[in-house]
C-alpha positions as a Markdown table, in Angstrom:
| # | Residue | x | y | z |
|---|---|---|---|---|
| 1 | Unk | 21.5 | -15.5 | -9.0 |
| 2 | Unk | 19.2 | -16.4 | -5.8 |
| 3 | Unk | 16.6 | -18.5 | -5.5 |
| 4 | Unk | 13.4 | -17.5 | -3.7 |
| 5 | Unk | 13.5 | -19.6 | 0.1 |
| 6 | Unk | 9.7 | -20.5 | -0.1 |
| 7 | Unk | 8.6 | -19.9 | 3.2 |
| 8 | Unk | 6.1 | -21.4 | 5.1 |
| 9 | Unk | 3.4 | -18.9 | 5.0 |
| 10 | Unk | 1.9 | -20.0 | 8.2 |
| 11 | Unk | 4.6 | -18.2 | 10.9 |
| 12 | Unk | 2.9 | -19.4 | 13.9 |
| 13 | Unk | 1.1 | -22.7 | 14.3 |
| 14 | Unk | -1.1 | -23.0 | 17.8 |
| 15 | Unk | -3.4 | -26.4 | 17.5 |
| 16 | Unk | -5.5 | -25.6 | 14.5 |
| 17 | Unk | -4.9 | -21.9 | 14.4 |
| 18 | Unk | -2.2 | -20.8 | 12.0 |
| 19 | Unk | -1.2 | -17.2 | 12.0 |
| 20 | Unk | 0.1 | -16.4 | 8.5 |
| 21 | Unk | 3.2 | -13.9 | 7.6 |
| 22 | Unk | 1.1 | -12.0 | 5.3 |
| 23 | Unk | -1.5 | -11.0 | 8.3 |
| 24 | Unk | 1.4 | -10.4 | 10.6 |
| 25 | Unk | 2.8 | -8.0 | 8.1 |
| 26 | Unk | -0.5 | -5.9 | 8.1 |
| 27 | Unk | -0.7 | -5.9 | 12.1 |
| 28 | Unk | 3.2 | -4.7 | 11.9 |
| 29 | Unk | 1.7 | -1.6 | 9.7 |
| 30 | Unk | -1.3 | -1.3 | 11.4 |
| 31 | Unk | 1.1 | -0.8 | 15.0 |
| 32 | Unk | 3.6 | 1.3 | 13.5 |
| 33 | Unk | 0.4 | 3.9 | 12.0 |
| 34 | Unk | -0.8 | 3.6 | 15.7 |
| 35 | Unk | 2.5 | 4.7 | 17.3 |
| 36 | Unk | 3.9 | 7.3 | 14.9 |
| 37 | Unk | 0.1 | 8.7 | 15.0 |
| 38 | Unk | 0.2 | 9.3 | 18.5 |
| 39 | Unk | 3.6 | 10.5 | 18.5 |
| 40 | Unk | 2.5 | 13.0 | 15.9 |
| 41 | Unk | -0.5 | 13.8 | 17.5 |
| 42 | Unk | 1.6 | 14.8 | 20.7 |
| 43 | Unk | 4.0 | 16.8 | 18.9 |
| 44 | Unk | 1.7 | 18.7 | 17.0 |
| 45 | Unk | -1.3 | 19.4 | 18.5 |
| 46 | Unk | -2.6 | 22.4 | 16.4 |
| 47 | Unk | -3.1 | 19.7 | 13.5 |
| 48 | Unk | -6.6 | 18.9 | 15.3 |
| 49 | Unk | -5.7 | 15.0 | 16.1 |
| 50 | Unk | -5.3 | 13.7 | 19.9 |
| 51 | Unk | -3.7 | 10.6 | 20.4 |
| 52 | Unk | -7.1 | 9.4 | 21.8 |
| 53 | Unk | -8.8 | 9.9 | 18.5 |
| 54 | Unk | -5.7 | 7.7 | 16.5 |
| 55 | Unk | -7.2 | 4.8 | 17.8 |
| 56 | Unk | -10.5 | 5.2 | 16.8 |
| 57 | Unk | -8.8 | 6.8 | 13.5 |
| 58 | Unk | -7.0 | 3.4 | 13.2 |
| 59 | Unk | -9.8 | 1.3 | 13.2 |
| 60 | Unk | -11.6 | 3.1 | 10.3 |
| 61 | Unk | -8.6 | 3.0 | 8.6 |
| 62 | Unk | -8.1 | -0.9 | 8.9 |
| 63 | Unk | -11.6 | -1.7 | 7.7 |
| 64 | Unk | -11.3 | 0.7 | 4.7 |
| 65 | Unk | -7.9 | -1.0 | 4.1 |
| 66 | Unk | -9.2 | -4.6 | 4.6 |
| 67 | Unk | -12.7 | -4.1 | 2.7 |
| 68 | Unk | -11.1 | -1.7 | -0.1 |
| 69 | Unk | -7.8 | -3.5 | -0.5 |
| 70 | Unk | -10.3 | -6.7 | -1.3 |
| 71 | Unk | -12.6 | -5.5 | -3.3 |
| 72 | Unk | -10.0 | -3.7 | -5.6 |
| 73 | Unk | -8.2 | -6.9 | -6.2 |
| 74 | Unk | -11.6 | -8.5 | -7.3 |
| 75 | Unk | -13.0 | -5.7 | -9.3 |
| 76 | Unk | -9.5 | -4.0 | -11.0 |
| 77 | Unk | -7.6 | -7.5 | -11.4 |
| 78 | Unk | -9.2 | -10.8 | -11.0 |
| 79 | Unk | -13.3 | -10.4 | -11.6 |
| 80 | Unk | -13.6 | -13.4 | -14.0 |
| 81 | Unk | -11.5 | -15.9 | -11.0 |
| 82 | Unk | -13.6 | -14.4 | -8.4 |
| 83 | Unk | -17.0 | -14.6 | -9.8 |
| 84 | Unk | -16.1 | -18.2 | -10.5 |
| 85 | Unk | -15.2 | -18.6 | -7.1 |
| 86 | Unk | -16.8 | -16.0 | -4.6 |
| 87 | Unk | -16.1 | -17.5 | -1.5 |
| 88 | Unk | -12.5 | -17.1 | -2.1 |
| 89 | Unk | -13.3 | -13.7 | -1.7 |
| 90 | Unk | -13.0 | -13.9 | 1.8 |
| 91 | Unk | -9.9 | -15.6 | 1.9 |
| 92 | Unk | -7.7 | -12.8 | 2.5 |
| 93 | Unk | -5.1 | -14.9 | 4.2 |
| 94 | Unk | -4.2 | -16.4 | 1.0 |
| 95 | Unk | -3.1 | -12.4 | -0.2 |
| 96 | Unk | -4.3 | -10.5 | -3.0 |
| 97 | Unk | -4.9 | -7.3 | -1.6 |
| 98 | Unk | -4.9 | -4.4 | -4.2 |
| 99 | Unk | -3.4 | -1.3 | -3.0 |
| 100 | Unk | -5.4 | 1.3 | -4.9 |
| 101 | Unk | -8.8 | -0.5 | -4.1 |
| 102 | Unk | -7.3 | -0.3 | -0.2 |
| 103 | Unk | -6.7 | 3.8 | -0.9 |
| 104 | Unk | -10.1 | 4.7 | -1.9 |
| 105 | Unk | -11.4 | 2.2 | 1.3 |
| 106 | Unk | -9.2 | 4.3 | 3.4 |
| 107 | Unk | -10.7 | 7.4 | 1.7 |
| 108 | Unk | -13.9 | 6.5 | 2.4 |
| 109 | Unk | -13.5 | 5.8 | 6.1 |
| 110 | Unk | -11.4 | 9.1 | 6.5 |
| 111 | Unk | -14.6 | 10.8 | 5.1 |
| 112 | Unk | -16.8 | 9.3 | 7.4 |
| 113 | Unk | -14.3 | 9.6 | 10.4 |
| 114 | Unk | -13.9 | 13.2 | 9.8 |
| 115 | Unk | -17.7 | 14.1 | 9.8 |
| 116 | Unk | -17.9 | 12.3 | 12.4 |
| 117 | Unk | -15.4 | 14.2 | 14.5 |
| 118 | Unk | -16.4 | 18.2 | 12.6 |
| 119 | Unk | -12.8 | 17.9 | 11.3 |
| 120 | Unk | -12.0 | 18.6 | 7.6 |
| 121 | Unk | -11.2 | 15.6 | 5.2 |
| 122 | Unk | -7.4 | 17.2 | 3.9 |
| 123 | Unk | -7.1 | 18.1 | 7.8 |
| 124 | Unk | -7.2 | 14.5 | 8.3 |
| 125 | Unk | -5.5 | 12.7 | 5.3 |
| 126 | Unk | -2.5 | 15.1 | 5.7 |
| 127 | Unk | -1.9 | 14.0 | 9.4 |
| 128 | Unk | -2.3 | 9.9 | 7.9 |
| 129 | Unk | -0.1 | 10.3 | 5.0 |
| 130 | Unk | 3.1 | 10.1 | 6.8 |
| 131 | Unk | 1.7 | 7.0 | 8.6 |
| 132 | Unk | 0.9 | 4.8 | 5.5 |
| 133 | Unk | 4.1 | 4.0 | 3.8 |
| 134 | Unk | 5.8 | 2.3 | 6.3 |
| 135 | Unk | 2.6 | -0.3 | 6.4 |
| 136 | Unk | 2.9 | -0.4 | 2.3 |
| 137 | Unk | 6.4 | -1.3 | 3.0 |
| 138 | Unk | 5.4 | -4.1 | 5.5 |
| 139 | Unk | 2.3 | -5.4 | 3.1 |
| 140 | Unk | 5.1 | -5.6 | 0.2 |
| 141 | Unk | 7.6 | -7.9 | 2.4 |
| 142 | Unk | 4.4 | -9.8 | 3.1 |
| 143 | Unk | 3.8 | -10.6 | -0.6 |
| 144 | Unk | 7.3 | -11.5 | -0.8 |
| 145 | Unk | 7.6 | -14.2 | 2.0 |
| 146 | Unk | 4.2 | -15.2 | 0.3 |
| 147 | Unk | 6.5 | -15.5 | -3.1 |
| 148 | Unk | 3.9 | -13.4 | -5.0 |
| 149 | Unk | 3.5 | -10.5 | -7.4 |
| 150 | Unk | 7.2 | -11.7 | -8.5 |
| 151 | Unk | 9.1 | -9.2 | -10.9 |
| 152 | Unk | 9.9 | -9.1 | -14.5 |
| 153 | Unk | 12.3 | -11.5 | -16.1 |
| 154 | Unk | 15.8 | -10.1 | -15.2 |
| 155 | Unk | 19.4 | -10.3 | -16.7 |
| 156 | Unk | 21.1 | -13.5 | -14.8 |
| 157 | Unk | 24.1 | -11.6 | -13.8 |
| 158 | Unk | 22.2 | -8.8 | -11.9 |
| 159 | Unk | 23.5 | -10.2 | -8.3 |
| 160 | Unk | 20.0 | -9.9 | -6.6 |
| 161 | Unk | 18.1 | -11.7 | -9.4 |
| 162 | Unk | 15.8 | -14.6 | -8.0 |
| 163 | Unk | 14.0 | -17.3 | -9.4 |
| 164 | Unk | 10.8 | -18.0 | -7.8 |
| 165 | Unk | 10.2 | -21.8 | -7.9 |
| 166 | Unk | 6.5 | -21.5 | -7.5 |
| 167 | Unk | 6.4 | -20.6 | -11.1 |
| 168 | Unk | 8.3 | -23.6 | -12.0 |
| 169 | Unk | 10.2 | -21.8 | -15.0 |
| 170 | Unk | 13.6 | -21.5 | -14.1 |
| 171 | Unk | 13.6 | -17.9 | -15.2 |
| 172 | Unk | 15.8 | -15.3 | -13.1 |
| 173 | Unk | 13.6 | -11.9 | -12.3 |
| 174 | Unk | 13.7 | -8.7 | -10.5 |
| 175 | Unk | 12.5 | -9.2 | -6.6 |
| 176 | Unk | 10.1 | -6.3 | -7.2 |
| 177 | Unk | 8.3 | -6.9 | -4.0 |
| 178 | Unk | 11.1 | -5.9 | -2.1 |
| 179 | Unk | 12.0 | -2.8 | -4.9 |
| 180 | Unk | 8.5 | -1.8 | -4.1 |
| 181 | Unk | 9.0 | -1.9 | -0.2 |
| 182 | Unk | 12.0 | 0.3 | -0.8 |
| 183 | Unk | 10.6 | 2.7 | -2.8 |
| 184 | Unk | 6.7 | 3.6 | -1.7 |
| 185 | Unk | 7.4 | 2.3 | 1.5 |
| 186 | Unk | 10.7 | 3.3 | 2.9 |
| 187 | Unk | 11.4 | 6.2 | 0.6 |
| 188 | Unk | 8.4 | 7.8 | 0.7 |
| 189 | Unk | 8.1 | 7.6 | 4.2 |
| 190 | Unk | 11.0 | 9.6 | 4.9 |
| 191 | Unk | 9.9 | 12.3 | 2.0 |
| 192 | Unk | 6.5 | 12.5 | 3.6 |
| 193 | Unk | 7.9 | 12.7 | 7.8 |
| 194 | Unk | 10.3 | 14.9 | 6.7 |
| 195 | Unk | 8.2 | 17.9 | 4.5 |
| 196 | Unk | 5.6 | 17.5 | 7.4 |
| 197 | Unk | 7.8 | 18.4 | 10.0 |
| 198 | Unk | 6.7 | 22.0 | 9.4 |
| 199 | Unk | 3.6 | 23.5 | 8.9 |
| 200 | Unk | 2.2 | 23.1 | 5.6 |
| 201 | Unk | -0.9 | 24.0 | 3.6 |
| 202 | Unk | -4.2 | 22.0 | 4.3 |
| 203 | Unk | -4.0 | 19.7 | 1.2 |
| 204 | Unk | -0.2 | 19.8 | 0.4 |
| 205 | Unk | 1.0 | 16.7 | 2.4 |
| 206 | Unk | -1.8 | 14.7 | 0.7 |
| 207 | Unk | -0.7 | 15.7 | -2.6 |
| 208 | Unk | 2.8 | 15.2 | -2.0 |
| 209 | Unk | 1.8 | 11.4 | -1.1 |
| 210 | Unk | -0.4 | 10.9 | -4.5 |
| 211 | Unk | 2.5 | 12.2 | -6.2 |
| 212 | Unk | 5.1 | 10.0 | -4.4 |
| 213 | Unk | 3.2 | 6.7 | -4.7 |
| 214 | Unk | 1.9 | 7.5 | -8.1 |
| 215 | Unk | 5.8 | 7.7 | -9.2 |
| 216 | Unk | 6.8 | 5.1 | -7.5 |
| 217 | Unk | 4.8 | 2.8 | -8.1 |
| 218 | Unk | 4.8 | 3.9 | -11.9 |
| 219 | Unk | 8.4 | 2.5 | -12.5 |
| 220 | Unk | 8.7 | -0.3 | -9.9 |
| 221 | Unk | 5.5 | -1.6 | -12.7 |
| 222 | Unk | 8.8 | -1.9 | -15.1 |
| 223 | Unk | 10.2 | -4.5 | -12.9 |
| 224 | Unk | 7.2 | -6.4 | -11.8 |
| 225 | Unk | 5.3 | -8.9 | -14.0 |
| 226 | Unk | 2.1 | -7.1 | -15.1 |
| 227 | Unk | -1.3 | -7.9 | -13.3 |
| 228 | Unk | -3.5 | -8.9 | -16.1 |
| 229 | Unk | -6.5 | -6.4 | -14.6 |
| 230 | Unk | -9.5 | -5.7 | -16.8 |
| 231 | Unk | -7.4 | -3.9 | -19.6 |
| 232 | Unk | -5.8 | -7.0 | -20.2 |
| 233 | Unk | -1.8 | -8.4 | -19.6 |
| 234 | Unk | 0.0 | -5.4 | -21.3 |
| 235 | Unk | 4.0 | -5.1 | -20.8 |
| 236 | Unk | 3.3 | -1.4 | -22.4 |
| 237 | Unk | 1.4 | -0.1 | -19.6 |
| 238 | Unk | 0.1 | -2.1 | -16.7 |
| 239 | Unk | -2.7 | -2.1 | -14.6 |
| 240 | Unk | -1.0 | -0.5 | -12.0 |
| 241 | Unk | 0.5 | 2.3 | -14.1 |
| 242 | Unk | -3.1 | 3.1 | -15.5 |
| 243 | Unk | -4.0 | 3.5 | -12.2 |
| 244 | Unk | -1.3 | 5.7 | -10.6 |
| 245 | Unk | -1.7 | 8.4 | -13.6 |
| 246 | Unk | -4.8 | 9.9 | -11.9 |
| 247 | Unk | -3.3 | 9.8 | -8.5 |
| 248 | Unk | -0.1 | 11.8 | -9.9 |
| 249 | Unk | -2.4 | 14.0 | -11.6 |
| 250 | Unk | -4.7 | 14.7 | -9.1 |
| 251 | Unk | -1.4 | 15.0 | -6.3 |
| 252 | Unk | -0.5 | 18.0 | -8.2 |
| 253 | Unk | -3.6 | 19.7 | -8.5 |
| 254 | Unk | -3.9 | 19.2 | -4.8 |
| 255 | Unk | -0.3 | 20.7 | -4.1 |
| 256 | Unk | -1.0 | 23.7 | -6.4 |
| 257 | Unk | -4.3 | 24.5 | -4.8 |
| 258 | Unk | -3.2 | 24.4 | -1.3 |
| 259 | Unk | 0.0 | 26.9 | -2.4 |
| 260 | Unk | -2.4 | 29.1 | -4.0 |
| 261 | Unk | -4.8 | 29.3 | -1.2 |
| 262 | Unk | -2.0 | 29.6 | 1.3 |
């Protein structure tokens, strides 16, 4: 049985300025997006985006992730807390970012980017889909460093079962943050990267992303301590699972439609 090392949340201290691990993990995700995006733009110029356009796309994406992710956390998971502590909404360095909210924020940003560039919406989402999972992976690693979003109680004989001292309960738990980093992060990245090495019908890659993320997240929720959410604290169907189900259904619809239209 392991014990969470309780990392100092501040990675670098420069005078009064503290750089948090959580922020560094997001920065690593954005750098990976930029590097891989430019690589794909040069490799597949026929897909409509130039390396220079990737810079602008990242700017739109960062705003969508941060604003949407934070609002998703506020509205989907902890509306009561933030209603009583409104200034805490802006304290994003403390953690608390909803993927589903960030996802909606990115979709809004992509729609605006595509409109201004004269591109099709799904043309852009197909391009960025393989670039997103590594950012999800670094974000989950940030959750683990912060010691937040811990897992459900685990069998103490599980070699990687972990006690999170932050909870003061001495109960061994699943390190679900690392499960999610591996599933919706690394595994989903490999699936999408390989899938997009060949030309696919417009919308198919976006559909596969929705299916892949929704399935990986739905399974991971069985090992993660459920968030309370707006539907209450449930061990049967968690808030994360409720939000993932529509993603899977939409993903199936987009893939079927893409191949029919081909």
